[in-house]
mmCIF file as gemmi writes it, N, C-alpha and C atoms, coordinates in Angstrom:
data_model
loop_
_atom_site.group_PDB
_atom_site.id
_atom_site.type_symbol
_atom_site.label_atom_id
_atom_site.label_alt_id
_atom_site.label_comp_id
_atom_site.label_asym_id
_atom_site.label_entity_id
_atom_site.label_seq_id
_atom_site.pdbx_PDB_ins_code
_atom_site.Cartn_x
_atom_site.Cartn_y
_atom_site.Cartn_z
_atom_site.occupancy
_atom_site.B_iso_or_equiv
_atom_site.pdbx_formal_charge
_atom_site.auth_seq_id
_atom_site.auth_asym_id
_atom_site.pdbx_PDB_model_num
ATOM 1 N N . PRO Axp A 1 ? -44.507 41.047 47.192 1 0 ? 1 A 1
ATOM 2 C CA . PRO Axp A 1 ? -43.496 40.973 46.475 1 0 ? 1 A 1
ATOM 3 C C . PRO Axp A 1 ? -42.202 41.785 46.225 1 0 ? 1 A 1
ATOM 4 N N . GLY Axp A 2 ? -41.302 41.807 45.675 1 0 ? 2 A 1
ATOM 5 C CA . GLY Axp A 2 ? -40.348 42.816 45.488 1 0 ? 2 A 1
ATOM 6 C C . GLY Axp A 2 ? -39.595 43.021 46.941 1 0 ? 2 A 1
ATOM 7 N N . HIS Axp A 3 ? -38.421 43.531 46.85 1 0 ? 3 A 1
ATOM 8 C CA . HIS Axp A 3 ? -37.831 43.923 48.441 1 0 ? 3 A 1
ATOM 9 C C . HIS Axp A 3 ? -38.389 44.443 48.929 1 0 ? 3 A 1
ATOM 10 N N . PRO Axp A 4 ? -38.459 44.052 50.47 1 0 ? 4 A 1
ATOM 11 C CA . PRO Axp A 4 ? -39.434 44.354 51.388 1 0 ? 4 A 1
ATOM 12 C C . PRO Axp A 4 ? -39.216 45.92 51.599 1 0 ? 4 A 1
ATOM 13 N N . LYS Axp A 5 ? -37.786 46.712 51.401 1 0 ? 5 A 1
ATOM 14 C CA . LYS Axp A 5 ? -37.899 47.783 51.932 1 0 ? 5 A 1
ATOM 15 C C . LYS Axp A 5 ? -38.263 48.6 50.788 1 0 ? 5 A 1
ATOM 16 N N . ALA Axp A 6 ? -38.008 48.142 49.141 1 0 ? 6 A 1
ATOM 17 C CA . ALA Axp A 6 ? -38.361 48.806 48.089 1 0 ? 6 A 1
ATOM 18 C C . ALA Axp A 6 ? -39.069 49.943 48.244 1 0 ? 6 A 1
ATOM 19 N N . ASN Axp A 7 ? -40.459 49.068 48.574 1 0 ? 7 A 1
ATOM 20 C CA . ASN Axp A 7 ? -41.726 50.535 48.265 1 0 ? 7 A 1
ATOM 21 C C . ASN Axp A 7 ? -41.97 51.182 49.665 1 0 ? 7 A 1
ATOM 22 N N . LYS Axp A 8 ? -40.951 51.121 50.892 1 0 ? 8 A 1
ATOM 23 C CA . LYS Axp A 8 ? -41.304 51.393 51.64 1 0 ? 8 A 1
ATOM 24 C C . LYS Axp A 8 ? -41.843 52.815 51.95 1 0 ? 8 A 1
ATOM 25 N N . GLY Axp A 9 ? -42.006 53.713 52.598 1 0 ? 9 A 1
ATOM 26 C CA . GLY Axp A 9 ? -42.584 54.852 52.543 1 0 ? 9 A 1
ATOM 27 C C . GLY Axp A 9 ? -43.546 55.294 52.05 1 0 ? 9 A 1
ATOM 28 N N . PRO Axp A 10 ? -43.618 56.757 52.34 1 0 ? 10 A 1
ATOM 29 C CA . PRO Axp A 10 ? -45.019 57.409 51.003 1 0 ? 10 A 1
ATOM 30 C C . PRO Axp A 10 ? -44.671 57.064 49.742 1 0 ? 10 A 1
ATOM 31 N N . SER Axp A 11 ? -45.898 57.103 49.24 1 0 ? 11 A 1
ATOM 32 C CA . SER Axp A 11 ? -46.245 56.974 47.544 1 0 ? 11 A 1
ATOM 33 C C . SER Axp A 11 ? -46.121 58.165 46.608 1 0 ? 11 A 1
ATOM 34 N N . ASP Axp A 12 ? -45.512 58.015 45.927 1 0 ? 12 A 1
ATOM 35 C CA . ASP Axp A 12 ? -45.542 59.397 44.836 1 0 ? 12 A 1
ATOM 36 C C . ASP Axp A 12 ? -46.028 58.971 42.956 1 0 ? 12 A 1
ATOM 37 N N . PRO Axp A 13 ? -46.99 59.276 42.852 1 0 ? 13 A 1
ATOM 38 C CA . PRO Axp A 13 ? -47.102 58.912 41.427 1 0 ? 13 A 1
ATOM 39 C C . PRO Axp A 13 ? -46.28 59.132 40.443 1 0 ? 13 A 1
ATOM 40 N N . GLN Axp A 14 ? -45.248 60.002 40.592 1 0 ? 14 A 1
ATOM 41 C CA . GLN Axp A 14 ? -44.281 60.086 39.67 1 0 ? 14 A 1
ATOM 42 C C . GLN Axp A 14 ? -43.033 59.333 40.034 1 0 ? 14 A 1
ATOM 43 N N . ILE Axp A 15 ? -43.269 58.241 40.577 1 0 ? 15 A 1
ATOM 44 C CA . ILE Axp A 15 ? -42.092 57.16 40.486 1 0 ? 15 A 1
ATOM 45 C C . ILE Axp A 15 ? -42.376 56.015 40.816 1 0 ? 15 A 1
ATOM 46 N N . ILE Axp A 16 ? -41.908 54.892 39.62 1 0 ? 16 A 1
ATOM 47 C CA . ILE Axp A 16 ? -42.583 53.954 39.434 1 0 ? 16 A 1
ATOM 48 C C . ILE Axp A 16 ? -42.148 52.782 40.787 1 0 ? 16 A 1
ATOM 49 N N . LYS Axp A 17 ? -43.211 52.105 40.81 1 0 ? 17 A 1
ATOM 50 C CA . LYS Axp A 17 ? -43.006 50.991 41.896 1 0 ? 17 A 1
ATOM 51 C C . LYS Axp A 17 ? -42.043 49.703 41.697 1 0 ? 17 A 1
ATOM 52 N N . LEU Axp A 18 ? -41.068 49.417 41.938 1 0 ? 18 A 1
ATOM 53 C CA . LEU Axp A 18 ? -40.78 47.856 42.516 1 0 ? 18 A 1
ATOM 54 C C . LEU Axp A 18 ? -41.675 46.791 42.47 1 0 ? 18 A 1
ATOM 55 N N . LEU Axp A 19 ? -42.083 45.563 41.26 1 0 ? 19 A 1
ATOM 56 C CA . LEU Axp A 19 ? -42.77 44.564 41.844 1 0 ? 19 A 1
ATOM 57 C C . LEU Axp A 19 ? -42.402 43.76 42.15 1 0 ? 19 A 1
ATOM 58 N N . ASP Axp A 20 ? -41.534 43.027 41.811 1 0 ? 20 A 1
ATOM 59 C CA . ASP Axp A 20 ? -40.511 41.756 42.337 1 0 ? 20 A 1
ATOM 60 C C . ASP Axp A 20 ? -39.021 41.705 41.391 1 0 ? 20 A 1
ATOM 61 N N . TRP Axp A 21 ? -38.033 41.301 41.924 1 0 ? 21 A 1
ATOM 62 C CA . TRP Axp A 21 ? -36.855 41.517 41.496 1 0 ? 21 A 1
ATOM 63 C C . TRP Axp A 21 ? -36.081 40.205 42.094 1 0 ? 21 A 1
ATOM 64 N N . HIS Axp A 22 ? -35.023 39.576 41.356 1 0 ? 22 A 1
ATOM 65 C CA . HIS Axp A 22 ? -33.905 38.292 41.2 1 0 ? 22 A 1
ATOM 66 C C . HIS Axp A 22 ? -32.964 39.102 41.011 1 0 ? 22 A 1
ATOM 67 N N . ASP Axp A 23 ? -31.809 38.21 41.975 1 0 ? 23 A 1
ATOM 68 C CA . ASP Axp A 23 ? -30.739 38.508 42.197 1 0 ? 23 A 1
ATOM 69 C C . ASP Axp A 23 ? -30.026 37.395 41.641 1 0 ? 23 A 1
ATOM 70 N N . ASP Axp A 24 ? -29.275 37.614 40.453 1 0 ? 24 A 1
ATOM 71 C CA . ASP Axp A 24 ? -28.828 36.131 39.93 1 0 ? 24 A 1
ATOM 72 C C . ASP Axp A 24 ? -27.321 36.793 40.242 1 0 ? 24 A 1
ATOM 73 N N . THR Axp A 25 ? -26.056 35.802 39.332 1 0 ? 25 A 1
ATOM 74 C CA . THR Axp A 25 ? -24.323 35.9 39.683 1 0 ? 25 A 1
ATOM 75 C C . THR Axp A 25 ? -24.604 37.264 39.23 1 0 ? 25 A 1
ATOM 76 N N . ASP Axp A 26 ? -24.384 37.611 38.199 1 0 ? 26 A 1
ATOM 77 C CA . ASP Axp A 26 ? -23.722 38.51 37.108 1 0 ? 26 A 1
ATOM 78 C C . ASP Axp A 26 ? -24.828 39.752 37.312 1 0 ? 26 A 1
ATOM 79 N N . HIS Axp A 27 ? -26.081 39.525 37.275 1 0 ? 27 A 1
ATOM 80 C CA . HIS Axp A 27 ? -27.196 40.672 36.737 1 0 ? 27 A 1
ATOM 81 C C . HIS Axp A 27 ? -28.336 40.601 37.647 1 0 ? 27 A 1
ATOM 82 N N . TYR Axp A 28 ? -28.74 41.647 37.878 1 0 ? 28 A 1
ATOM 83 C CA . TYR Axp A 28 ? -30.344 41.58 38.545 1 0 ? 28 A 1
ATOM 84 C C . TYR Axp A 28 ? -31.39 41.979 37.52 1 0 ? 28 A 1
ATOM 85 N N . ILE Axp A 29 ? -32.285 41.304 37.731 1 0 ? 29 A 1
ATOM 86 C CA . ILE Axp A 29 ? -33.727 41.17 37.008 1 0 ? 29 A 1
ATOM 87 C C . ILE Axp A 29 ? -34.64 42.154 37.981 1 0 ? 29 A 1
ATOM 88 N N . MET Axp A 30 ? -35.134 43.233 37.289 1 0 ? 30 A 1
ATOM 89 C CA . MET Axp A 30 ? -36.371 43.986 38 1 0 ? 30 A 1
ATOM 90 C C . MET Axp A 30 ? -37.472 43.956 37.406 1 0 ? 30 A 1
ATOM 91 N N . VAL Axp A 31 ? -38.697 43.88 37.743 1 0 ? 31 A 1
ATOM 92 C CA . VAL Axp A 31 ? -39.973 43.999 37.255 1 0 ? 31 A 1
ATOM 93 C C . VAL Axp A 31 ? -41.021 45.197 38.092 1 0 ? 31 A 1
ATOM 94 N N . LEU Axp A 32 ? -40.578 46.342 36.627 1 0 ? 32 A 1
ATOM 95 C CA . LEU Axp A 32 ? -41.356 47.627 37.448 1 0 ? 32 A 1
ATOM 96 C C . LEU Axp A 32 ? -42.492 47.716 36.639 1 0 ? 32 A 1
ATOM 97 N N . GLU Axp A 33 ? -43.624 48.516 37.688 1 0 ? 33 A 1
ATOM 98 C CA . GLU Axp A 33 ? -44.831 48.785 37.406 1 0 ? 33 A 1
ATOM 99 C C . GLU Axp A 33 ? -44.25 50.039 35.634 1 0 ? 33 A 1
ATOM 100 N N . ARG Axp A 34 ? -45.599 49.823 35.005 1 0 ? 34 A 1
ATOM 101 C CA . ARG Axp A 34 ? -45.55 50.262 33.623 1 0 ? 34 A 1
ATOM 102 C C . ARG Axp A 34 ? -46.567 51.142 33.382 1 0 ? 34 A 1
ATOM 103 N N . PRO Axp A 35 ? -47.354 52.361 33.888 1 0 ? 35 A 1
ATOM 104 C CA . PRO Axp A 35 ? -48.286 53.511 34.172 1 0 ? 35 A 1
ATOM 105 C C . PRO Axp A 35 ? -48.452 53.946 32.637 1 0 ? 35 A 1
ATOM 106 N N . MET Axp A 36 ? -49.941 53.867 32.867 1 0 ? 36 A 1
ATOM 107 C CA . MET Axp A 36 ? -50.3 54.005 31.537 1 0 ? 36 A 1
ATOM 108 C C . MET Axp A 36 ? -50.892 55.609 31.398 1 0 ? 36 A 1
ATOM 109 N N . PRO Axp A 37 ? -50.865 56.833 30.446 1 0 ? 37 A 1
ATOM 110 C CA . PRO Axp A 37 ? -49.935 56.191 29.231 1 0 ? 37 A 1
ATOM 111 C C . PRO Axp A 37 ? -48.56 56.222 29.408 1 0 ? 37 A 1
ATOM 112 N N . CYS Axp A 38 ? -47.732 55.326 28.606 1 0 ? 38 A 1
ATOM 113 C CA . CYS Axp A 38 ? -46.321 55.283 28.744 1 0 ? 38 A 1
ATOM 114 C C . CYS Axp A 38 ? -45.624 54.587 27.564 1 0 ? 38 A 1
ATOM 115 N N . MET Axp A 39 ? -44.386 54.727 27.103 1 0 ? 39 A 1
ATOM 116 C CA . MET Axp A 39 ? -44.084 53.989 25.8 1 0 ? 39 A 1
ATOM 117 C C . MET Axp A 39 ? -42.65 53.748 26.269 1 0 ? 39 A 1
ATOM 118 N N . ASP Axp A 40 ? -41.911 52.335 25.445 1 0 ? 40 A 1
ATOM 119 C CA . ASP Axp A 40 ? -40.548 52.681 26.053 1 0 ? 40 A 1
ATOM 120 C C . ASP Axp A 40 ? -39.711 53.509 25.596 1 0 ? 40 A 1
ATOM 121 N N . LEU Axp A 41 ? -38.01 54.012 25.72 1 0 ? 41 A 1
ATOM 122 C CA . LEU Axp A 41 ? -37.627 54.673 25.869 1 0 ? 41 A 1
ATOM 123 C C . LEU Axp A 41 ? -37.348 54.125 23.779 1 0 ? 41 A 1
ATOM 124 N N . LEU Axp A 42 ? -36.67 53.165 23.425 1 0 ? 42 A 1
ATOM 125 C CA . LEU Axp A 42 ? -36.702 52.594 21.897 1 0 ? 42 A 1
ATOM 126 C C . LEU Axp A 42 ? -37.76 53.509 21.236 1 0 ? 42 A 1
ATOM 127 N N . ARG Axp A 43 ? -38.821 52.962 21.644 1 0 ? 43 A 1
ATOM 128 C CA . ARG Axp A 43 ? -40.341 53.354 20.723 1 0 ? 43 A 1
ATOM 129 C C . ARG Axp A 43 ? -39.913 54.97 20.716 1 0 ? 43 A 1
ATOM 130 N N . PHE Axp A 44 ? -39.695 56.001 21.753 1 0 ? 44 A 1
ATOM 131 C CA . PHE Axp A 44 ? -39.43 57.133 21.529 1 0 ? 44 A 1
ATOM 132 C C . PHE Axp A 44 ? -38.637 57.689 20.812 1 0 ? 44 A 1
ATOM 133 N N . VAL Axp A 45 ? -37.905 57.22 20.649 1 0 ? 45 A 1
ATOM 134 C CA . VAL Axp A 45 ? -36.562 57.804 19.951 1 0 ? 45 A 1
ATOM 135 C C . VAL Axp A 45 ? -37.112 57.209 18.611 1 0 ? 45 A 1
ATOM 136 N N . GLU Axp A 46 ? -37.724 56.283 18.169 1 0 ? 46 A 1
ATOM 137 C CA . GLU Axp A 46 ? -38.075 55.777 17.11 1 0 ? 46 A 1
ATOM 138 C C . GLU Axp A 46 ? -38.733 56.888 16.261 1 0 ? 46 A 1
ATOM 139 N N . LEU Axp A 47 ? -39.872 57.515 17.525 1 0 ? 47 A 1
ATOM 140 C CA . LEU Axp A 47 ? -40.692 58.286 16.74 1 0 ? 47 A 1
ATOM 141 C C . LEU Axp A 47 ? -40.201 60.09 16.932 1 0 ? 47 A 1
ATOM 142 N N . HIS Axp A 48 ? -39.343 60.026 17.329 1 0 ? 48 A 1
ATOM 143 C CA . HIS Axp A 48 ? -38.392 61.725 16.666 1 0 ? 48 A 1
ATOM 144 C C . HIS Axp A 48 ? -37.518 61.003 15.705 1 0 ? 48 A 1
ATOM 145 N N . GLY Axp A 49 ? -37.577 60.346 14.649 1 0 ? 49 A 1
ATOM 146 C CA . GLY Axp A 49 ? -36.33 60.025 14.073 1 0 ? 49 A 1
ATOM 147 C C . GLY Axp A 49 ? -35.178 58.95 14.139 1 0 ? 49 A 1
ATOM 148 N N . GLY Axp A 50 ? -35.242 58.69 14.836 1 0 ? 50 A 1
ATOM 149 C CA . GLY Axp A 50 ? -33.914 57.769 15.518 1 0 ? 50 A 1
ATOM 150 C C . GLY Axp A 50 ? -33.306 58.314 16.315 1 0 ? 50 A 1
ATOM 151 N N . SER Axp A 51 ? -32.967 59.881 16.662 1 0 ? 51 A 1
ATOM 152 C CA . SER Axp A 51 ? -31.967 60.271 17.854 1 0 ? 51 A 1
ATOM 153 C C . SER Axp A 51 ? -32.396 61.794 18.348 1 0 ? 51 A 1
ATOM 154 N N . LEU Axp A 52 ? -32.264 62.138 19.203 1 0 ? 52 A 1
ATOM 155 C CA . LEU Axp A 52 ? -33.111 63.141 20.133 1 0 ? 52 A 1
ATOM 156 C C . LEU Axp A 52 ? -32.226 64.006 19.978 1 0 ? 52 A 1
ATOM 157 N N . ASP Axp A 53 ? -32.912 65.21 20.159 1 0 ? 53 A 1
ATOM 158 C CA . ASP Axp A 53 ? -31.346 66.571 20.477 1 0 ? 53 A 1
ATOM 159 C C . ASP Axp A 53 ? -31.379 66.765 22.305 1 0 ? 53 A 1
ATOM 160 N N . GLU Axp A 54 ? -30.751 67.248 22.386 1 0 ? 54 A 1
ATOM 161 C CA . GLU Axp A 54 ? -30.455 67.902 24.09 1 0 ? 54 A 1
ATOM 162 C C . GLU Axp A 54 ? -31.61 68.814 24.645 1 0 ? 54 A 1
ATOM 163 N N . GLY Axp A 55 ? -31.868 69.416 23.888 1 0 ? 55 A 1
ATOM 164 C CA . GLY Axp A 55 ? -33.467 69.487 24.586 1 0 ? 55 A 1
ATOM 165 C C . GLY Axp A 55 ? -34.284 68.646 24.9 1 0 ? 55 A 1
ATOM 166 N N . THR Axp A 56 ? -34.63 68.056 23.974 1 0 ? 56 A 1
ATOM 167 C CA . THR Axp A 56 ? -35.668 66.86 24.385 1 0 ? 56 A 1
ATOM 168 C C . THR Axp A 56 ? -35.24 66.035 25.081 1 0 ? 56 A 1
ATOM 169 N N . THR Axp A 57 ? -34.136 65.167 25.186 1 0 ? 57 A 1
ATOM 170 C CA . THR Axp A 57 ? -33.309 64.532 26.31 1 0 ? 57 A 1
ATOM 171 C C . THR Axp A 57 ? -33.653 64.829 27.791 1 0 ? 57 A 1
ATOM 172 N N . ARG Axp A 58 ? -33.223 66.235 27.792 1 0 ? 58 A 1
ATOM 173 C CA . ARG Axp A 58 ? -33.573 66.927 29.285 1 0 ? 58 A 1
ATOM 174 C C . ARG Axp A 58 ? -34.707 66.773 29.665 1 0 ? 58 A 1
ATOM 175 N N . ASN Axp A 59 ? -35.719 66.712 29.1 1 0 ? 59 A 1
ATOM 176 C CA . ASN Axp A 59 ? -37.156 66.715 29.204 1 0 ? 59 A 1
ATOM 177 C C . ASN Axp A 59 ? -37.682 65.305 28.962 1 0 ? 59 A 1
ATOM 178 N N . VAL Axp A 60 ? -37.144 64.478 28.986 1 0 ? 60 A 1
ATOM 179 C CA . VAL Axp A 60 ? -37.512 62.914 29.283 1 0 ? 60 A 1
ATOM 180 C C . VAL Axp A 60 ? -37.809 62.347 30.298 1 0 ? 60 A 1
ATOM 181 N N . GLN Axp A 61 ? -39.564 62.008 30.826 1 0 ? 61 A 1
ATOM 182 C CA . GLN Axp A 61 ? -39.394 61.989 31.757 1 0 ? 61 A 1
ATOM 183 C C . GLN Axp A 61 ? -40.023 60.129 32.026 1 0 ? 61 A 1
């Protein structure tokens, strides 16, 4: 699944994997792994009161 060259090379636990993708006429759809524990960026911002200071943003991984 996914692009044949997308997951080639050494594996690194800090890099999420491309599981599948679809090339449409005006956009791409990418299916990426979601390792646990994790949360999406919107939820993270909500938990920090709706905005992030520069120091926090620099450390988001």
